[in-house]
PDB file of N, CA, C and O in Angstrom, chain B, residues numbered from 101:
ATOM      1  N   UNK B 101      10.110 -27.949 -53.075  1.00  0.00           N
ATOM      2  CA  UNK B 101       9.139 -28.208 -54.111  1.00  0.00           C
ATOM      3  C   UNK B 101       7.870 -28.799 -53.484  1.00  0.00           C
ATOM      4  O   UNK B 101       7.946 -29.711 -52.660  1.00  0.00           O
ATOM      5  N   UNK B 102       6.730 -28.287 -53.872  1.00  0.00           N
ATOM      6  CA  UNK B 102       5.459 -28.777 -53.362  1.00  0.00           C
ATOM      7  C   UNK B 102       5.160 -30.146 -53.962  1.00  0.00           C
ATOM      8  O   UNK B 102       5.364 -30.376 -55.154  1.00  0.00           O
ATOM      9  N   UNK B 103       4.677 -31.042 -53.121  1.00  0.00           N
ATOM     10  CA  UNK B 103       4.270 -32.370 -53.568  1.00  0.00           C
ATOM     11  C   UNK B 103       2.755 -32.481 -53.451  1.00  0.00           C
ATOM     12  O   UNK B 103       2.138 -31.869 -52.580  1.00  0.00           O
ATOM     13  N   UNK B 104       2.174 -33.264 -54.335  1.00  0.00           N
ATOM     14  CA  UNK B 104       0.731 -33.459 -54.369  1.00  0.00           C
ATOM     15  C   UNK B 104       0.410 -34.905 -54.020  1.00  0.00           C
ATOM     16  O   UNK B 104       1.219 -35.810 -54.223  1.00  0.00           O
ATOM     17  N   UNK B 105      -0.784 -35.096 -53.492  1.00  0.00           N
ATOM     18  CA  UNK B 105      -1.213 -36.396 -53.010  1.00  0.00           C
ATOM     19  C   UNK B 105      -1.601 -37.318 -54.158  1.00  0.00           C
ATOM     20  O   UNK B 105      -2.357 -36.931 -55.049  1.00  0.00           O
ATOM     21  N   UNK B 106      -1.082 -38.531 -54.130  1.00  0.00           N
ATOM     22  CA  UNK B 106      -1.466 -39.549 -55.105  1.00  0.00           C
ATOM     23  C   UNK B 106      -2.920 -39.930 -54.846  1.00  0.00           C
ATOM     24  O   UNK B 106      -3.286 -40.184 -53.698  1.00  0.00           O
ATOM     25  N   UNK B 107      -3.758 -39.977 -55.878  1.00  0.00           N
ATOM     26  CA  UNK B 107      -5.163 -40.320 -55.671  1.00  0.00           C
ATOM     27  C   UNK B 107      -5.379 -41.790 -55.318  1.00  0.00           C
ATOM     28  O   UNK B 107      -6.468 -42.162 -54.880  1.00  0.00           O
ATOM     29  N   UNK B 108      -4.365 -42.627 -55.499  1.00  0.00           N
ATOM     30  CA  UNK B 108      -4.511 -44.050 -55.200  1.00  0.00           C
ATOM     31  C   UNK B 108      -4.078 -44.377 -53.769  1.00  0.00           C
ATOM     32  O   UNK B 108      -4.895 -44.822 -52.963  1.00  0.00           O
ATOM     33  N   UNK B 109      -2.810 -44.160 -53.454  1.00  0.00           N
ATOM     34  CA  UNK B 109      -2.295 -44.545 -52.133  1.00  0.00           C
ATOM     35  C   UNK B 109      -2.427 -43.442 -51.086  1.00  0.00           C
ATOM     36  O   UNK B 109      -2.397 -43.714 -49.886  1.00  0.00           O
ATOM     37  N   UNK B 110      -2.573 -42.197 -51.541  1.00  0.00           N
ATOM     38  CA  UNK B 110      -2.741 -41.082 -50.618  1.00  0.00           C
ATOM     39  C   UNK B 110      -1.458 -40.425 -50.152  1.00  0.00           C
ATOM     40  O   UNK B 110      -1.507 -39.438 -49.417  1.00  0.00           O
ATOM     41  N   UNK B 111      -0.313 -40.943 -50.559  1.00  0.00           N
ATOM     42  CA  UNK B 111       0.950 -40.326 -50.155  1.00  0.00           C
ATOM     43  C   UNK B 111       1.292 -39.156 -51.074  1.00  0.00           C
ATOM     44  O   UNK B 111       0.824 -39.089 -52.210  1.00  0.00           O
ATOM     45  N   UNK B 112       2.101 -38.252 -50.579  1.00  0.00           N
ATOM     46  CA  UNK B 112       2.444 -37.024 -51.298  1.00  0.00           C
ATOM     47  C   UNK B 112       3.681 -37.266 -52.170  1.00  0.00           C
ATOM     48  O   UNK B 112       4.800 -36.913 -51.798  1.00  0.00           O
ATOM     49  N   UNK B 113       3.452 -37.870 -53.327  1.00  0.00           N
ATOM     50  CA  UNK B 113       4.541 -38.275 -54.216  1.00  0.00           C
ATOM     51  C   UNK B 113       4.528 -37.566 -55.562  1.00  0.00           C
ATOM     52  O   UNK B 113       5.522 -37.620 -56.286  1.00  0.00           O
ATOM     53  N   UNK B 114       3.441 -36.909 -55.916  1.00  0.00           N
ATOM     54  CA  UNK B 114       3.320 -36.294 -57.243  1.00  0.00           C
ATOM     55  C   UNK B 114       3.985 -34.923 -57.286  1.00  0.00           C
ATOM     56  O   UNK B 114       3.855 -34.124 -56.359  1.00  0.00           O
ATOM     57  N   UNK B 115       4.691 -34.668 -58.366  1.00  0.00           N
ATOM     58  CA  UNK B 115       5.299 -33.354 -58.588  1.00  0.00           C
ATOM     59  C   UNK B 115       4.319 -32.386 -59.232  1.00  0.00           C
ATOM     60  O   UNK B 115       4.563 -31.180 -59.264  1.00  0.00           O
ATOM     61  N   UNK B 116       3.221 -32.908 -59.739  1.00  0.00           N
ATOM     62  CA  UNK B 116       2.180 -32.094 -60.380  1.00  0.00           C
ATOM     63  C   UNK B 116       0.838 -32.448 -59.764  1.00  0.00           C
ATOM     64  O   UNK B 116       0.675 -33.531 -59.203  1.00  0.00           O
ATOM     65  N   UNK B 117      -0.114 -31.548 -59.864  1.00  0.00           N
ATOM     66  CA  UNK B 117      -1.459 -31.816 -59.379  1.00  0.00           C
ATOM     67  C   UNK B 117      -2.059 -32.968 -60.184  1.00  0.00           C
ATOM     68  O   UNK B 117      -1.911 -32.987 -61.406  1.00  0.00           O
ATOM     69  N   UNK B 118      -2.734 -33.932 -59.540  1.00  0.00           N
ATOM     70  CA  UNK B 118      -3.309 -35.061 -60.262  1.00  0.00           C
ATOM     71  C   UNK B 118      -4.250 -34.673 -61.400  1.00  0.00           C
ATOM     72  O   UNK B 118      -4.412 -35.447 -62.343  1.00  0.00           O
ATOM     73  N   UNK B 119      -4.867 -33.511 -61.341  1.00  0.00           N
ATOM     74  CA  UNK B 119      -5.769 -33.094 -62.403  1.00  0.00           C
ATOM     75  C   UNK B 119      -5.096 -32.312 -63.519  1.00  0.00           C
ATOM     76  O   UNK B 119      -5.751 -31.921 -64.485  1.00  0.00           O
ATOM     77  N   UNK B 120      -3.799 -32.080 -63.398  1.00  0.00           N
ATOM     78  CA  UNK B 120      -3.080 -31.213 -64.319  1.00  0.00           C
ATOM     79  C   UNK B 120      -2.384 -31.908 -65.470  1.00  0.00           C
ATOM     80  O   UNK B 120      -2.474 -31.450 -66.609  1.00  0.00           O
ATOM     81  N   UNK B 121      -1.707 -32.980 -65.206  1.00  0.00           N
ATOM     82  CA  UNK B 121      -0.807 -33.558 -66.194  1.00  0.00           C
ATOM     83  C   UNK B 121      -0.888 -35.075 -66.133  1.00  0.00           C
ATOM     84  O   UNK B 121      -1.350 -35.642 -65.143  1.00  0.00           O
ATOM     85  N   UNK B 122      -0.440 -35.722 -67.186  1.00  0.00           N
ATOM     86  CA  UNK B 122      -0.420 -37.182 -67.185  1.00  0.00           C
ATOM     87  C   UNK B 122       1.016 -37.668 -67.351  1.00  0.00           C
ATOM     88  O   UNK B 122       1.910 -36.894 -67.693  1.00  0.00           O
ATOM     89  N   UNK B 123       1.221 -38.930 -67.111  1.00  0.00           N
ATOM     90  CA  UNK B 123       2.530 -39.521 -67.311  1.00  0.00           C
ATOM     91  C   UNK B 123       3.370 -39.651 -66.057  1.00  0.00           C
ATOM     92  O   UNK B 123       4.456 -40.228 -66.116  1.00  0.00           O
ATOM     93  N   UNK B 124       2.911 -39.138 -64.921  1.00  0.00           N
ATOM     94  CA  UNK B 124       3.676 -39.285 -63.690  1.00  0.00           C
ATOM     95  C   UNK B 124       3.214 -40.545 -62.974  1.00  0.00           C
ATOM     96  O   UNK B 124       2.015 -40.741 -62.775  1.00  0.00           O
ATOM     97  N   UNK B 125       4.151 -41.400 -62.585  1.00  0.00           N
ATOM     98  CA  UNK B 125       3.836 -42.656 -61.902  1.00  0.00           C
ATOM     99  C   UNK B 125       4.275 -42.557 -60.448  1.00  0.00           C
ATOM    100  O   UNK B 125       5.418 -42.206 -60.154  1.00  0.00           O
ATOM    101  N   UNK B 126       3.363 -42.868 -59.551  1.00  0.00           N
ATOM    102  CA  UNK B 126       3.662 -42.849 -58.120  1.00  0.00           C
ATOM    103  C   UNK B 126       4.630 -43.992 -57.791  1.00  0.00           C
ATOM    104  O   UNK B 126       4.354 -45.143 -58.130  1.00  0.00           O
ATOM    105  N   UNK B 127       5.753 -43.695 -57.139  1.00  0.00           N
ATOM    106  CA  UNK B 127       6.701 -44.749 -56.793  1.00  0.00           C
ATOM    107  C   UNK B 127       6.244 -45.632 -55.631  1.00  0.00           C
ATOM    108  O   UNK B 127       6.837 -46.682 -55.385  1.00  0.00           O
ATOM    109  N   UNK B 128       5.199 -45.216 -54.918  1.00  0.00           N
ATOM    110  CA  UNK B 128       4.706 -45.986 -53.776  1.00  0.00           C
ATOM    111  C   UNK B 128       3.672 -47.033 -54.196  1.00  0.00           C
ATOM    112  O   UNK B 128       3.688 -48.152 -53.682  1.00  0.00           O
ATOM    113  N   UNK B 129       2.775 -46.688 -55.123  1.00  0.00           N
ATOM    114  CA  UNK B 129       1.726 -47.639 -55.529  1.00  0.00           C
ATOM    115  C   UNK B 129       1.735 -47.954 -57.026  1.00  0.00           C
ATOM    116  O   UNK B 129       1.071 -48.893 -57.467  1.00  0.00           O
ATOM    117  N   UNK B 130       2.479 -47.181 -57.802  1.00  0.00           N
ATOM    118  CA  UNK B 130       2.639 -47.314 -59.249  1.00  0.00           C
ATOM    119  C   UNK B 130       1.401 -46.912 -60.040  1.00  0.00           C
ATOM    120  O   UNK B 130       1.234 -47.343 -61.181  1.00  0.00           O
ATOM    121  N   UNK B 131       0.526 -46.091 -59.451  1.00  0.00           N
ATOM    122  CA  UNK B 131      -0.610 -45.527 -60.193  1.00  0.00           C
ATOM    123  C   UNK B 131      -0.082 -44.419 -61.087  1.00  0.00           C
ATOM    124  O   UNK B 131       0.637 -43.533 -60.626  1.00  0.00           O
ATOM    125  N   UNK B 132      -0.438 -44.465 -62.374  1.00  0.00           N
ATOM    126  CA  UNK B 132      -0.040 -43.403 -63.295  1.00  0.00           C
ATOM    127  C   UNK B 132      -1.105 -42.326 -63.313  1.00  0.00           C
ATOM    128  O   UNK B 132      -2.287 -42.610 -63.508  1.00  0.00           O
ATOM    129  N   UNK B 133      -0.686 -41.099 -63.111  1.00  0.00           N
ATOM    130  CA  UNK B 133      -1.608 -39.967 -63.107  1.00  0.00           C
ATOM    131  C   UNK B 133      -2.425 -39.948 -64.399  1.00  0.00           C
ATOM    132  O   UNK B 133      -1.866 -40.024 -65.493  1.00  0.00           O
ATOM    133  N   UNK B 134      -3.740 -39.848 -64.270  1.00  0.00           N
ATOM    134  CA  UNK B 134      -4.630 -39.840 -65.440  1.00  0.00           C
ATOM    135  C   UNK B 134      -5.694 -38.760 -65.262  1.00  0.00           C
ATOM    136  O   UNK B 134      -6.744 -39.020 -64.673  1.00  0.00           O
ATOM    137  N   UNK B 135      -5.436 -37.554 -65.762  1.00  0.00           N
ATOM    138  CA  UNK B 135      -6.404 -36.465 -65.597  1.00  0.00           C
ATOM    139  C   UNK B 135      -7.632 -36.598 -66.495  1.00  0.00           C
ATOM    140  O   UNK B 135      -8.546 -35.778 -66.417  1.00  0.00           O
ATOM    141  N   UNK B 136      -7.659 -37.618 -67.340  1.00  0.00           N
ATOM    142  CA  UNK B 136      -8.759 -37.762 -68.290  1.00  0.00           C
ATOM    143  C   UNK B 136      -9.931 -38.584 -67.759  1.00  0.00           C
ATOM    144  O   UNK B 136     -10.994 -38.604 -68.380  1.00  0.00           O
ATOM    145  N   UNK B 137      -9.760 -39.261 -66.625  1.00  0.00           N
ATOM    146  CA  UNK B 137     -10.888 -40.006 -66.071  1.00  0.00           C
ATOM    147  C   UNK B 137     -11.793 -39.038 -65.309  1.00  0.00           C
ATOM    148  O   UNK B 137     -11.320 -38.148 -64.602  1.00  0.00           O
ATOM    149  N   UNK B 138     -13.089 -39.229 -65.466  1.00  0.00           N
ATOM    150  CA  UNK B 138     -14.064 -38.306 -64.874  1.00  0.00           C
ATOM    151  C   UNK B 138     -14.527 -38.745 -63.487  1.00  0.00           C
ATOM    152  O   UNK B 138     -15.060 -37.935 -62.729  1.00  0.00           O
ATOM    153  N   UNK B 139     -14.327 -40.023 -63.148  1.00  0.00           N
ATOM    154  CA  UNK B 139     -14.746 -40.506 -61.836  1.00  0.00           C
ATOM    155  C   UNK B 139     -13.831 -41.650 -61.411  1.00  0.00           C
ATOM    156  O   UNK B 139     -13.089 -42.201 -62.225  1.00  0.00           O
ATOM    157  N   UNK B 140     -13.892 -41.998 -60.136  1.00  0.00           N
ATOM    158  CA  UNK B 140     -13.066 -43.083 -59.608  1.00  0.00           C
ATOM    159  C   UNK B 140     -13.497 -44.447 -60.127  1.00  0.00           C
ATOM    160  O   UNK B 140     -12.780 -45.431 -59.943  1.00  0.00           O
ATOM    161  N   UNK B 141     -14.666 -44.522 -60.779  1.00  0.00           N
ATOM    162  CA  UNK B 141     -15.163 -45.783 -61.334  1.00  0.00           C
ATOM    163  C   UNK B 141     -14.949 -45.905 -62.839  1.00  0.00           C
ATOM    164  O   UNK B 141     -15.347 -46.903 -63.440  1.00  0.00           O
ATOM    165  N   UNK B 142     -14.330 -44.908 -63.449  1.00  0.00           N
ATOM    166  CA  UNK B 142     -14.076 -44.949 -64.890  1.00  0.00           C
ATOM    167  C   UNK B 142     -12.745 -45.662 -65.159  1.00  0.00           C
ATOM    168  O   UNK B 142     -11.736 -45.331 -64.535  1.00  0.00           O
ATOM    169  N   UNK B 143     -12.729 -46.632 -66.076  1.00  0.00           N
ATOM    170  CA  UNK B 143     -11.468 -47.304 -66.403  1.00  0.00           C
ATOM    171  C   UNK B 143     -10.423 -46.304 -66.901  1.00  0.00           C
ATOM    172  O   UNK B 143     -10.729 -45.389 -67.665  1.00  0.00           O
ATOM    173  N   UNK B 144      -9.203 -46.501 -66.455  1.00  0.00           N
ATOM    174  CA  UNK B 144      -8.098 -45.615 -66.827  1.00  0.00           C
ATOM    175  C   UNK B 144      -7.247 -46.265 -67.910  1.00  0.00           C
ATOM    176  O   UNK B 144      -6.658 -47.323 -67.690  1.00  0.00           O
ATOM    177  N   UNK B 145      -7.183 -45.642 -69.067  1.00  0.00           N
ATOM    178  CA  UNK B 145      -6.337 -46.150 -70.147  1.00  0.00           C
ATOM    179  C   UNK B 145      -4.866 -46.139 -69.742  1.00  0.00           C
ATOM    180  O   UNK B 145      -4.094 -46.990 -70.185  1.00  0.00           O
ATOM    181  N   UNK B 146      -4.480 -45.197 -68.916  1.00  0.00           N
ATOM    182  CA  UNK B 146      -3.086 -45.097 -68.468  1.00  0.00           C
ATOM    183  C   UNK B 146      -2.703 -46.203 -67.492  1.00  0.00           C
ATOM    184  O   UNK B 146      -1.519 -46.432 -67.243  1.00  0.00           O
ATOM    185  N   UNK B 147      -3.704 -46.890 -66.937  1.00  0.00           N
ATOM    186  CA  UNK B 147      -3.472 -47.905 -65.905  1.00  0.00           C
ATOM    187  C   UNK B 147      -4.078 -49.251 -66.271  1.00  0.00           C
ATOM    188  O   UNK B 147      -4.685 -49.916 -65.432  1.00  0.00           O
ATOM    189  N   UNK B 148      -3.914 -49.642 -67.510  1.00  0.00           N
ATOM    190  CA  UNK B 148      -4.348 -50.952 -68.010  1.00  0.00           C
ATOM    191  C   UNK B 148      -5.839 -51.201 -67.841  1.00  0.00           C
ATOM    192  O   UNK B 148      -6.269 -52.346 -67.704  1.00  0.00           O
ATOM    193  N   UNK B 149      -6.622 -50.143 -67.850  1.00  0.00           N
ATOM    194  CA  UNK B 149      -8.071 -50.281 -67.812  1.00  0.00           C
ATOM    195  C   UNK B 149      -8.685 -50.460 -66.440  1.00  0.00           C
ATOM    196  O   UNK B 149      -9.901 -50.614 -66.333  1.00  0.00           O
ATOM    197  N   UNK B 150      -7.879 -50.444 -65.382  1.00  0.00           N
ATOM    198  CA  UNK B 150      -8.481 -50.566 -64.051  1.00  0.00           C
ATOM    199  C   UNK B 150      -8.991 -49.200 -63.603  1.00  0.00           C
ATOM    200  O   UNK B 150      -8.529 -48.164 -64.081  1.00  0.00           O
ATOM    201  N   UNK B 151      -9.933 -49.214 -62.697  1.00  0.00           N
ATOM    202  CA  UNK B 151     -10.473 -47.964 -62.168  1.00  0.00           C
ATOM    203  C   UNK B 151      -9.645 -47.530 -60.958  1.00  0.00           C
ATOM    204  O   UNK B 151      -8.898 -48.324 -60.386  1.00  0.00           O
ATOM    205  N   UNK B 152      -9.785 -46.281 -60.585  1.00  0.00           N
ATOM    206  CA  UNK B 152      -9.090 -45.785 -59.404  1.00  0.00           C
ATOM    207  C   UNK B 152      -9.592 -46.504 -58.153  1.00  0.00           C
ATOM    208  O   UNK B 152      -8.804 -46.793 -57.253  1.00  0.00           O
ATOM    209  N   UNK B 153     -10.880 -46.795 -58.085  1.00  0.00           N
ATOM    210  CA  UNK B 153     -11.403 -47.534 -56.930  1.00  0.00           C
ATOM    211  C   UNK B 153     -10.797 -48.932 -56.844  1.00  0.00           C
ATOM    212  O   UNK B 153     -10.474 -49.397 -55.751  1.00  0.00           O
ATOM    213  N   UNK B 154     -10.638 -49.607 -57.983  1.00  0.00           N
ATOM    214  CA  UNK B 154      -9.991 -50.925 -57.987  1.00  0.00           C
ATOM    215  C   UNK B 154      -8.539 -50.808 -57.532  1.00  0.00           C
ATOM    216  O   UNK B 154      -8.049 -51.634 -56.762  1.00  0.00           O
ATOM    217  N   UNK B 155      -7.861 -49.773 -58.018  1.00  0.00           N
ATOM    218  CA  UNK B 155      -6.457 -49.566 -57.655  1.00  0.00           C
ATOM    219  C   UNK B 155      -6.308 -49.299 -56.156  1.00  0.00           C
ATOM    220  O   UNK B 155      -5.385 -49.814 -55.525  1.00  0.00           O
ATOM    221  N   UNK B 156      -7.207 -48.501 -55.584  1.00  0.00           N
ATOM    222  CA  UNK B 156      -7.167 -48.229 -54.140  1.00  0.00           C
ATOM    223  C   UNK B 156      -7.362 -49.515 -53.345  1.00  0.00           C
ATOM    224  O   UNK B 156      -6.650 -49.767 -52.373  1.00  0.00           O
ATOM    225  N   UNK B 157      -8.332 -50.326 -53.766  1.00  0.00           N
ATOM    226  CA  UNK B 157      -8.590 -51.608 -53.107  1.00  0.00           C
ATOM    227  C   UNK B 157      -7.352 -52.503 -53.199  1.00  0.00           C
ATOM    228  O   UNK B 157      -6.948 -53.121 -52.214  1.00  0.00           O
ATOM    229  N   UNK B 158      -6.758 -52.567 -54.388  1.00  0.00           N
ATOM    230  CA  UNK B 158      -5.555 -53.380 -54.582  1.00  0.00           C
ATOM    231  C   UNK B 158      -4.404 -52.890 -53.708  1.00  0.00           C
ATOM    232  O   UNK B 158      -3.676 -53.696 -53.130  1.00  0.00           O
ATOM    233  N   UNK B 159      -4.239 -51.576 -53.611  1.00  0.00           N
ATOM    234  CA  UNK B 159      -3.159 -51.039 -52.783  1.00  0.00           C
ATOM    235  C   UNK B 159      -3.344 -51.451 -51.318  1.00  0.00           C
ATOM    236  O   UNK B 159      -2.377 -51.810 -50.646  1.00  0.00           O
ATOM    237  N   UNK B 160      -4.557 -51.400 -50.838  1.00  0.00           N
ATOM    238  CA  UNK B 160      -4.818 -51.818 -49.456  1.00  0.00           C
ATOM    239  C   UNK B 160      -4.601 -53.318 -49.276  1.00  0.00           C
ATOM    240  O   UNK B 160      -4.148 -53.756 -48.219  1.00  0.00           O
ATOM    241  N   UNK B 161      -4.920 -54.099 -50.294  1.00  0.00           N
ATOM    242  CA  UNK B 161      -4.767 -55.559 -50.221  1.00  0.00           C
ATOM    243  C   UNK B 161      -3.321 -56.013 -50.278  1.00  0.00           C
ATOM    244  O   UNK B 161      -2.886 -56.814 -49.451  1.00  0.00           O
ATOM    245  N   UNK B 162      -2.566 -55.501 -51.261  1.00  0.00           N
ATOM    246  CA  UNK B 162      -1.220 -56.041 -51.432  1.00  0.00           C
ATOM    247  C   UNK B 162      -0.122 -55.018 -51.691  1.00  0.00           C
ATOM    248  O   UNK B 162       1.024 -55.407 -51.917  1.00  0.00           O
ATOM    249  N   UNK B 163      -0.433 -53.716 -51.668  1.00  0.00           N
ATOM    250  CA  UNK B 163       0.612 -52.709 -51.704  1.00  0.00           C
ATOM    251  C   UNK B 163       0.995 -52.136 -53.050  1.00  0.00           C
ATOM    252  O   UNK B 163       2.045 -51.506 -53.175  1.00  0.00           O
ATOM    253  N   UNK B 164       0.160 -52.343 -54.069  1.00  0.00           N
ATOM    254  CA  UNK B 164       0.382 -51.746 -55.390  1.00  0.00           C
ATOM    255  C   UNK B 164      -0.968 -51.616 -56.080  1.00  0.00           C
ATOM    256  O   UNK B 164      -1.929 -52.289 -55.709  1.00  0.00           O
ATOM    257  N   UNK B 165      -1.037 -50.751 -57.082  1.00  0.00           N
ATOM    258  CA  UNK B 165      -2.315 -50.556 -57.778  1.00  0.00           C
ATOM    259  C   UNK B 165      -2.734 -51.805 -58.547  1.00  0.00           C
ATOM    260  O   UNK B 165      -3.924 -52.037 -58.762  1.00  0.00           O
ATOM    261  N   UNK B 166      -1.760 -52.604 -58.960  1.00  0.00           N
ATOM    262  CA  UNK B 166      -1.996 -53.898 -59.600  1.00  0.00           C
ATOM    263  C   UNK B 166      -0.956 -54.867 -59.058  1.00  0.00           C
ATOM    264  O   UNK B 166       0.174 -54.468 -58.776  1.00  0.00           O
ATOM    265  N   UNK B 167      -1.318 -56.113 -58.912  1.00  0.00           N
ATOM    266  CA  UNK B 167      -0.393 -57.094 -58.347  1.00  0.00           C
ATOM    267  C   UNK B 167       0.889 -57.212 -59.171  1.00  0.00           C
ATOM    268  O   UNK B 167       1.968 -57.410 -58.612  1.00  0.00           O
ATOM    269  N   UNK B 168       0.777 -57.093 -60.486  1.00  0.00           N
ATOM    270  CA  UNK B 168       1.944 -57.188 -61.352  1.00  0.00           C
ATOM    271  C   UNK B 168       2.929 -56.041 -61.203  1.00  0.00           C
ATOM    272  O   UNK B 168       4.038 -56.105 -61.734  1.00  0.00           O
ATOM    273  N   UNK B 169       2.544 -54.997 -60.491  1.00  0.00           N
ATOM    274  CA  UNK B 169       3.416 -53.834 -60.308  1.00  0.00           C
ATOM    275  C   UNK B 169       4.172 -53.861 -58.983  1.00  0.00           C
ATOM    276  O   UNK B 169       4.922 -52.932 -58.682  1.00  0.00           O
ATOM    277  N   UNK B 170       3.985 -54.906 -58.193  1.00  0.00           N
ATOM    278  CA  UNK B 170       4.636 -54.984 -56.881  1.00  0.00           C
ATOM    279  C   UNK B 170       6.151 -54.838 -56.961  1.00  0.00           C
ATOM    280  O   UNK B 170       6.760 -54.266 -56.057  1.00  0.00           O
ATOM    281  N   UNK B 171       6.760 -55.336 -58.005  1.00  0.00           N
ATOM    282  CA  UNK B 171       8.223 -55.272 -58.106  1.00  0.00           C
ATOM    283  C   UNK B 171       8.742 -53.850 -58.320  1.00  0.00           C
ATOM    284  O   UNK B 171       9.934 -53.593 -58.154  1.00  0.00           O
ATOM    285  N   UNK B 172       7.856 -52.930 -58.687  1.00  0.00           N
ATOM    286  CA  UNK B 172       8.271 -51.553 -58.967  1.00  0.00           C
ATOM    287  C   UNK B 172       8.039 -50.579 -57.812  1.00  0.00           C
ATOM    288  O   UNK B 172       8.570 -49.469 -57.830  1.00  0.00           O
ATOM    289  N   UNK B 173       7.263 -50.973 -56.820  1.00  0.00           N
ATOM    290  CA  UNK B 173       6.886 -50.037 -55.755  1.00  0.00           C
ATOM    291  C   UNK B 173       7.915 -50.023 -54.628  1.00  0.00           C
ATOM    292  O   UNK B 173       8.756 -50.915 -54.513  1.00  0.00           O
ATOM    293  N   UNK B 174       7.821 -48.990 -53.807  1.00  0.00           N
ATOM    294  CA  UNK B 174       8.671 -48.854 -52.627  1.00  0.00           C
ATOM    295  C   UNK B 174       7.832 -48.281 -51.490  1.00  0.00           C
ATOM    296  O   UNK B 174       6.773 -47.705 -51.738  1.00  0.00           O
ATOM    297  N   UNK B 175       8.287 -48.430 -50.255  1.00  0.00           N
ATOM    298  CA  UNK B 175       7.566 -47.813 -49.136  1.00  0.00           C
ATOM    299  C   UNK B 175       7.632 -46.288 -49.242  1.00  0.00           C
ATOM    300  O   UNK B 175       8.558 -45.747 -49.845  1.00  0.00           O
ATOM    301  N   UNK B 176       6.658 -45.599 -48.661  1.00  0.00           N
ATOM    302  CA  UNK B 176       6.701 -44.132 -48.685  1.00  0.00           C
ATOM    303  C   UNK B 176       7.852 -43.609 -47.834  1.00  0.00           C
ATOM    304  O   UNK B 176       8.180 -44.178 -46.793  1.00  0.00           O
ATOM    305  N   UNK B 177       8.455 -42.526 -48.288  1.00  0.00           N
ATOM    306  CA  UNK B 177       9.489 -41.860 -47.507  1.00  0.00           C
ATOM    307  C   UNK B 177       8.806 -40.969 -46.473  1.00  0.00           C
ATOM    308  O   UNK B 177       7.643 -40.602 -46.638  1.00  0.00           O
ATOM    309  N   UNK B 178       9.520 -40.624 -45.421  1.00  0.00           N
ATOM    310  CA  UNK B 178       8.925 -39.832 -44.339  1.00  0.00           C
ATOM    311  C   UNK B 178       8.309 -38.532 -44.833  1.00  0.00           C
ATOM    312  O   UNK B 178       7.243 -38.142 -44.358  1.00  0.00           O
ATOM    313  N   UNK B 179       8.958 -37.852 -45.777  1.00  0.00           N
ATOM    314  CA  UNK B 179       8.431 -36.568 -46.247  1.00  0.00           C
ATOM    315  C   UNK B 179       7.240 -36.722 -47.191  1.00  0.00           C
ATOM    316  O   UNK B 179       6.648 -35.722 -47.596  1.00  0.00           O
ATOM    317  N   UNK B 180       6.885 -37.938 -47.543  1.00  0.00           N
ATOM    318  CA  UNK B 180       5.727 -38.193 -48.401  1.00  0.00           C
ATOM    319  C   UNK B 180       4.474 -38.553 -47.605  1.00  0.00           C
ATOM    320  O   UNK B 180       3.393 -38.691 -48.177  1.00  0.00           O
ATOM    321  N   UNK B 181       4.616 -38.704 -46.304  1.00  0.00           N
ATOM    322  CA  UNK B 181       3.512 -39.170 -45.474  1.00  0.00           C
ATOM    323  C   UNK B 181       2.558 -38.071 -45.043  1.00  0.00           C
ATOM    324  O   UNK B 181       1.451 -38.364 -44.590  1.00  0.00           O
ATOM    325  N   UNK B 182       2.956 -36.818 -45.173  1.00  0.00           N
ATOM    326  CA  UNK B 182       2.117 -35.721 -44.711  1.00  0.00           C
ATOM    327  C   UNK B 182       2.321 -34.487 -45.575  1.00  0.00           C
ATOM    328  O   UNK B 182       3.406 -34.256 -46.110  1.00  0.00           O
ATOM    329  N   UNK B 183       1.267 -33.703 -45.700  1.00  0.00           N
ATOM    330  CA  UNK B 183       1.363 -32.441 -46.446  1.00  0.00           C
ATOM    331  C   UNK B 183       2.076 -31.381 -45.618  1.00  0.00           C
ATOM    332  O   UNK B 183       2.548 -30.380 -46.159  1.00  0.00           O
ATOM    333  N   UNK B 184       2.156 -31.596 -44.321  1.00  0.00           N
ATOM    334  CA  UNK B 184       2.812 -30.630 -43.434  1.00  0.00           C
ATOM    335  C   UNK B 184       4.307 -30.897 -43.420  1.00  0.00           C
ATOM    336  O   UNK B 184       4.759 -31.947 -42.964  1.00  0.00           O
ATOM    337  N   UNK B 185       5.062 -29.940 -43.920  1.00  0.00           N
ATOM    338  CA  UNK B 185       6.519 -30.108 -43.963  1.00  0.00           C
ATOM    339  C   UNK B 185       7.167 -28.901 -43.331  1.00  0.00           C
ATOM    340  O   UNK B 185       8.394 -28.827 -43.257  1.00  0.00           O
TER     341      UNK B 185
END
């Protein structure tokens, strides 16, 4: 099955293209796919109003799109680290 890159953490965890469907949550950073945002600076209703840029910054800082989601995340699996399989 083809995996798609999470727009927040960059790992290949999505089963659907990020622009196609909503409701999929990345297990690595806990960003919920939101095809309705038009830019990385637009607040995401699916992600408690934070922007994708804020979520990326948070992931680099502490390992989740929001600090309150740390208990739900996991490290990336080897097959999620690259598009080349």
